[in-house]
N, C-alpha and C positions, 0 to 999 in steps of 0.2 A: 504494500500500500504506500503510495507516494505522498498523498495529501490526507490530512485529517478532516473528516466530515462528521460533525457532532451528531448528525441525524443517523449515522450508521451505528451509534451506540445502541446496544440491545436493551430495550426498555423493560423486558421481562427480568433480566439479570440486574439492571441498574438500581433497583430498589435496595435499600440498605439491608433489610432482613433477608431478601432472596439472595443477594450477593454473599452475605455471611453464611447462609445455608450451603450454597454451592461451594464456597471456599472451604468449608468444613468437609463436605462430602467428597471433594476432589482428593482429599488426603487419607480417606478411609475406604474400605470396601463397602461397608454399610453402617448405618447408625440408627439407633432407636430414637423414637420421638422425644422422650424425656431427656436424653443425652443432648440432642440438638437444641431443645428448648433451653437447657441449662447453659450451653456454650454460647448460644445466640443472645441469651438473656431477654427473653420475651415471654408473652403469655401463651397459654394453650390455644386460645381462639385466634390470636394474631398469627402464630406459627402455622396453624391449620390453613388459614386463608392463603398465606404465601406459599406453602408447600403445594396446595391444590393448584395454584397458578403455575408453578414449576412443573407439576405433573401433567397438567393440560397442555403445556408447551412441548411435552415429550422430553424434558430435561431430567426428570426424576422419576424413578419407579418405586412403587410401594409394595411391601410384602407384609401381609397380615397372617398371623398364625397364633396358635395357642400352645403354650409351654406350661405343663403342669396346671392346666385349666385356667391359666392367666393369659389374657390377650397380649400379644407382642406385635407392635407395628414398627417396621424398620424401612429405611429409605436408602436408595443408592443412586448415584449419578449414572445416567444412561450414556451411550456413545454420543448421542446428539447433544446431551448436556455438556459433556467434556469438550466437544468440538465448539459449541457455542461459547463456552467459557474461554477457550483458547483464543477465539476470534475477539471476544470482548477485551481480553488482556492486550492483544495486539493493537486494538484501537486505542486503548489508553496509553500504551507505550508510544504510539505515533504522536499522540497529543503532547506527551512530556518531552519529546525530542525536538519540538518546534521552538 
């Protein structure tokens, strides 16, 4: 990319909470909801809304299961999510080099 165009910044990722979720998930294979909530420092409802948006964009996959009769919800970054994050970072690097 030779020129920075602010309109190319991915609005799905550019939210503070969603960016934090993706940055966390890029460094782990998967993470449980409560772990993400603790690390991102947000509420259940707020995190749910942001994760849903990432899931709808195809950036995050969800896995729901029961372990010893307790529900466990975990999330992982999809290939599309990883690629979108790489492009997002590339755009930011272009901005900082100008």
